[in-house]
N, C-alpha and C positions, 0 to 999 in steps of 0.2 A: 607203624613204625614212622616215626619222622623222616622225611625225605631230608639228606645232608645235603647242605648248600656250598657251592664254592664259588668263590670270585676270581674270575681271571683277567689279570689288568696287563694288556700286551697289544703294543700299537702296531705289529706287524699282521695285516689282516690274514695273509695266506696262514701263518704259523698259528693264529688266535681260531679260525675256524677249523684246523685239524684238531685243534687241541679241544675245542668246545664240543666238536661230535664225540670225541674219543671220551671224554669226562661224561657226556650223557649217557653212551653207549655202556658205560661201567655204572648206571644209576644214580649219577649226582646230579642236583639241579645247578645250573650255571648262571650265574649272574657275571656281565662284561662291562669292561671299561678300556678304552683306548689312551686315556691320557688322565694325567693325575687330577685334574680340576673334577673328574666325574667320580672318583673314588669315595670320598667322605659320605655321600649319599647312599652308597651300598654296602659300606664296610660292617655297620650293625647285623645285617640278614645273612652274612657269611660264617659258616663253619670253620673255613680254613680259606685263605688267600694264595694263589699263585701270582707273583707280582714280577713284571719285567722291572728292570734296575732302570734302564735308559729309556724315557718316554719323551714325547713330544715338548714337554712342558718342564722338562726337568729331570732331574736325579731321585727317583723315588725314595731313595734311602734318607733323604732331607725331610719327608713328610712322614715318615713310617713310624718314629717315636709318638708321633700325634695320633695316628691313625690306631696305634695299639692301644692309646686312652680311652677311645672309644669303645673297644672292645677287644680282649687279649685273646687272641684267637693264632693259631699256627700259621706260619707265613714262609712259603719255599719261593725264594728269589731267583728269578731267571737273569743271566747275564751273558755276554761276550767278553767281560772283563775277567781275566783269568789270575791275574797276580793275588800273591798271598795278602797283601797289602788290601786290595779290592776285598777280597773275600771275608779277611777280619772285619773290614769296615761294615760289609752287609750283616754280619753277625752281630756286631756290637751296635747296631742300629735299632735291632728287635728280630732280623730274621730268623727264623727258625732252622733254616736249611739252604743252601746254597747251591743252585746248579748252574754249570757253564753252558753256552750254547757252543756247537749242538748237541743235543741229547736225544736218548731213546724215550719214546712215549711210554715204553713199559717201565723204566726205571722211574719215572715223573708217577706215575700211577701207582707203583709200590711205595714210593716215597709218601703220596698224599695218604695210602692206607694206614703206613706206618704212624702219622702224624695224628691221624683221627682215631687211632688204637688208643684205649686206655688200659694202665696195666691190670686193673682190677674195676670193675664197676661198682657204684657208690653202695648198691645193695650188698656185695660181696664183703665189702671192707666193714659195713656196719654188721654184718652175721660174724665176721672173724676176720679182726684185724692182724691177728697174729697166728704165723706158721710156725708149729714147733716140729723139727724133727731132731731126736736126742737130746743134746745137751744146746742143740742151737735154737734161738727163739728168733724170729723175725716179724717185725712189727710193720706192716704194709702202709698203715696212716703216718708213722712218723719218721719211716724208712731208718729205724732203729733196728741193730744185732747185738742180742746178746748171746754169748756163747761162754758156757761153764760159767755161767752168774757173771762173767765181766762182758763189759760192752767193747766190742770191737767195730773199728774204724774202717770201712770199705769204701771205695771210690763209688762213683754213682753207678758205672758199667758192672763192678764185682756187685755190688747190693742188686741189682737188677738180674744178673746171671744167677747168683745165689740164691733170688727169691723165687725162679721160675724153676729152678730145677729141685728146689724143695715145695713149691705147690705141688710139682708133678713127680715127686719123689717115686722111685720104684720104675719109672718110665724110661726108656732109652731115647736119645736123640742123636741125630747126626749133627756136626758141625754146621753144615748148611742151614739146616732147622733152627739150630742155637743163633746163628746169624741173623735168620729172619724175625727170631722171636726177640731176641735180645738187642742187637743193633738196629734191626729194623729192616733190612731188606739184603736181598741175595748178590748186589752187587760190590759188597764190602771186600778190601782189596784181596785179603788172603784167609784162608781158615786156620792159619796158625795164630791168629789173634787169638781164636778160641782157646788153644791150647795153653797160651801165655796166661789168659785170664783164669784158667782152671788152677795152674800152677801156684798163682797168688792167692788164690782161694786155699788152696791145701797148705800153702805156708801160714795164712793168716787162722784158719780152722783146721788144725792138724788132725784132728779126730773124728771129722766128718767124711765120710766116706763117698768121694765123688769118684765111682770107679769109670775107669777106661775100657771100652770093648774095643778090641782092635780089630780095625777095619769097618767098625760103625761109627761109636761115638761114644757119648758119655752118659751116665746117668747117677743119681744119687740114690743110694741105698735108704730104703725106707725102714728105720730101726723100729 
């Protein structure tokens, strides 16, 4: 299996040393740049980029759209800039995720895993684009949902949740497991968000049985 390559762009040498050691200990091959002028030469070799926003030669947000044209890879932006305007600006420039400093290494590692994870391998999608549970048909390739022969419009998260439950119909998942698998990491603010999305799915897909197992979690019945 080819080793996953991460590019770390960070001008704080102490922080960079610690992150590089942690990432390498977790099995990633790492490339490193301490300023924006060194990034372009390394970008194409990366599978994911951890990008500091404020660099000695400028705000990396200004170069990010052009770097993404070289290769469209997930970008986790790191910054001490915490306002909503700053976060929105970072995401609008092309960042996939946005973490404010200081942060826990464990959370960064979790987010790296999430953004490298594919919903389904190309092999799985080519073999079975459709998941069928009763009157529900989910097409993974088009992200389309047909229920009782009618198209149903779901939000991105609703689709990811119902597809995950349908793919694993009959299996019980705790709320924390669903947060990790669907939202991406265990540091999501509250497990109540799972309950809210399940309620929304029950309203849009009223005859699909997503069971609540009190004190445990949820499962979709395998019809």
